[in-house]
C-alpha positions as CSV (number, residue, x, y, z in Angstrom):
1,X,-0.1,-0.1,0.2
2,X,1.5,3.4,-1.0
3,X,1.8,6.1,1.9
4,X,-0.4,8.5,-0.5
5,X,-3.3,5.9,-0.1
6,X,-2.9,5.7,3.7
7,X,-6.2,7.4,5.3
8,X,-5.2,10.7,7.2
9,X,-6.8,9.1,10.8
10,X,-3.9,6.4,10.1
11,X,-1.6,8.9,9.7
12,X,-2.5,10.3,13.0
13,X,-2.4,7.2,14.8
14,X,0.8,5.5,13.4
15,X,3.4,7.5,15.5
16,X,2.0,6.5,19.1
17,X,1.0,3.2,17.6
18,X,4.5,2.3,16.6
19,X,5.9,3.3,20.0
20,X,3.0,1.4,21.9
21,X,3.3,-1.8,19.7
22,X,6.9,-1.9,20.2
23,X,6.9,-1.4,24.0
24,X,3.9,-4.1,24.2
25,X,4.4,-6.2,21.4
26,X,2.0,-9.1,22.3
27,X,-1.1,-6.6,21.6
28,X,-0.3,-7.1,17.9
29,X,-2.9,-8.8,16.2
30,X,-1.0,-9.2,12.8
31,X,0.5,-7.0,10.4
32,X,-1.6,-3.8,9.3
33,X,0.5,-3.5,5.8
34,X,-2.2,-5.5,3.7
35,X,-5.3,-4.2,5.2
36,X,-7.6,-1.8,3.5
37,X,-7.8,1.9,5.2
38,X,-10.7,1.5,7.6
39,X,-9.6,-1.9,8.6
40,X,-6.0,-0.5,9.1
41,X,-7.5,2.2,11.2
42,X,-9.3,-0.1,13.2
43,X,-7.0,-2.5,13.8
44,X,-4.5,0.3,14.9
45,X,-6.8,1.6,17.4
46,X,-7.4,-1.8,19.1
47,X,-3.8,-2.1,19.5
48,X,-3.3,1.1,20.9
49,X,-6.2,0.8,23.2
50,X,-5.2,-2.9,24.3
51,X,-1.4,-1.4,25.0
52,X,-2.7,1.4,27.0
53,X,-5.0,-0.8,29.1
54,X,-1.9,-2.6,29.9
55,X,-0.2,0.4,31.0
56,X,-2.8,1.9,33.0
57,X,-1.1,0.8,36.2
58,X,1.9,2.9,35.3
59,X,-0.1,5.9,34.0
60,X,0.4,8.7,36.4
61,X,-2.6,10.6,38.1
62,X,-2.7,13.4,35.1
63,X,-3.4,10.9,32.3
64,X,-6.5,9.6,34.3
65,X,-7.8,13.0,35.0
66,X,-11.1,13.7,32.9
67,X,-10.0,17.4,32.9
68,X,-6.7,17.1,31.6
69,X,-5.4,18.3,28.0
70,X,-4.5,15.9,25.5
71,X,-0.9,17.1,25.6
72,X,-0.8,16.1,29.3
73,X,-2.3,12.8,28.7
74,X,0.3,12.3,25.9
75,X,3.1,13.1,28.2
76,X,1.5,10.7,31.1
77,X,1.5,7.7,28.3
78,X,5.2,8.5,27.8
79,X,6.0,8.4,31.5
80,X,4.2,5.1,32.0
81,X,5.9,3.7,28.9
82,X,9.4,4.6,30.5
83,X,8.4,3.2,34.0
84,X,6.9,0.1,32.1
85,X,9.8,-0.6,30.2
86,X,12.1,-0.2,33.3
87,X,9.8,-2.9,35.0
88,X,9.3,-0.5,38.0
89,X,6.5,-0.8,40.4
90,X,3.3,0.6,39.0
91,X,2.2,3.8,40.4
92,X,-1.5,2.5,40.7
93,X,-0.5,-0.2,43.1
94,X,-4.6,-1.0,43.6
95,X,-4.8,-0.9,39.7
96,X,-7.3,1.5,37.9
97,X,-10.9,0.4,38.1
98,X,-12.0,1.6,34.7
99,X,-10.0,3.1,31.6
100,X,-10.2,6.8,31.2
101,X,-13.0,7.8,29.3
102,X,-10.6,9.5,26.6
103,X,-9.2,6.1,25.9
104,X,-12.6,4.8,24.5
105,X,-13.7,8.2,23.1
106,X,-12.3,8.0,19.3
107,X,-12.2,11.7,18.8
108,X,-10.4,12.4,22.3
109,X,-7.9,9.5,21.6
110,X,-7.1,11.2,18.1
111,X,-6.5,14.2,20.0
112,X,-4.0,12.5,22.4
113,X,-2.3,10.9,19.2
114,X,-2.1,14.3,17.9
115,X,-0.6,15.7,21.1
116,X,1.7,12.6,20.9
117,X,3.6,13.8,17.7
118,X,4.6,16.9,19.8
119,X,6.6,15.3,22.3
120,X,10.3,15.5,22.2
121,X,10.7,11.9,23.5
122,X,8.1,10.3,21.2
123,X,10.6,8.6,19.0
């Protein structure tokens, strides 16, 4: 599939998706290369969501706060990835009862993905 034919939403998700699936590779459902646009986007969203669900115990409080900005959430994800990668103890020792709403809200999740691209440490 040529880059020019990749849907805009997929391009918005791709930077964060690459980092998340590299950090938590067992969430990958298979290659997305041969998937059509909408199917590829859907798969990427699922894999991102699954990786973030795995990272929730390491997500700092600002990432869970419903009033925080997408930029703060993206930074919290980067912090969680760093802690997860270092296998440090989760910051949420009791676990997180439910995923934050932004994780399951498609539009808000895209805003977090957009904010991810502005992080200096996003890779």
